PLY file of the C-alpha trace (Angstrom):
ply
format ascii 1.0
element vertex 72
property float x
property float y
property float z
element edge 71
property int vertex1
property int vertex2
end_header
104.77 123.67 98.04
105.33 119.97 98.48
102.78 117.39 97.30
102.50 113.61 97.60
101.47 111.60 94.55
99.74 108.25 95.14
100.48 105.71 92.42
99.06 102.22 91.96
101.46 99.47 90.80
99.67 97.49 88.08
101.76 94.91 86.18
104.94 96.94 86.78
103.25 100.09 85.45
102.45 103.01 87.74
99.04 104.67 87.49
98.37 107.99 89.22
95.49 107.61 91.70
95.64 111.00 93.41
97.69 113.94 94.71
97.64 114.99 98.38
99.05 117.64 100.72
100.63 115.15 103.16
102.17 111.68 103.17
99.68 110.65 105.86
96.75 111.67 103.66
98.20 109.73 100.71
98.64 106.62 102.90
95.08 106.96 104.21
93.73 107.27 100.67
95.66 104.15 99.58
94.01 102.26 102.44
90.58 103.70 101.59
91.07 102.81 97.91
91.73 99.19 98.84
88.67 99.06 101.08
86.25 100.51 98.54
87.52 99.60 95.07
88.36 95.91 95.56
90.67 96.30 92.56
92.63 93.05 92.38
94.95 94.34 89.65
96.84 96.67 92.01
99.90 94.88 93.39
101.06 97.73 95.60
101.23 101.48 95.99
103.96 104.08 95.66
103.92 107.55 97.19
106.21 110.09 95.54
107.07 113.41 97.17
107.18 116.23 94.60
107.86 119.95 94.73
105.44 122.20 92.81
107.31 124.24 90.21
110.53 122.21 90.47
112.61 121.57 87.37
111.69 118.34 85.54
113.72 115.27 86.52
114.10 112.04 84.61
113.47 108.60 86.08
112.33 107.30 89.42
113.65 109.27 92.34
114.35 106.67 95.03
114.94 109.27 97.74
111.50 110.80 97.07
109.39 107.64 97.05
107.87 105.19 99.49
106.53 101.80 98.43
103.50 100.35 100.21
102.26 96.80 100.08
98.64 95.98 99.36
96.66 95.64 102.63
98.61 98.37 104.41
0 1
1 2
2 3
3 4
4 5
5 6
6 7
7 8
8 9
9 10
10 11
11 12
12 13
13 14
14 15
15 16
16 17
17 18
18 19
19 20
20 21
21 22
22 23
23 24
24 25
25 26
26 27
27 28
28 29
29 30
30 31
31 32
32 33
33 34
34 35
35 36
36 37
37 38
38 39
39 40
40 41
41 42
42 43
43 44
44 45
45 46
46 47
47 48
48 49
49 50
50 51
51 52
52 53
53 54
54 55
55 56
56 57
57 58
58 59
59 60
60 61
61 62
62 63
63 64
64 65
65 66
66 67
67 68
68 69
69 70
70 71
């Protein structure tokens, strides 16, 4: 099973905001988060695609991530 992890970029630190079944749902939740939270500390969002049960991997996996600007 593949999942999409929504992360908020706060001062070059990534904070997990949620986990979703599709990239579209993760993007929609990033947009909804911006509309409702009014959190000015988030500089952007990252969506990482992850496989449930996969072996652990070190570091940021560029081929599995998508960066979104604030006000997407």
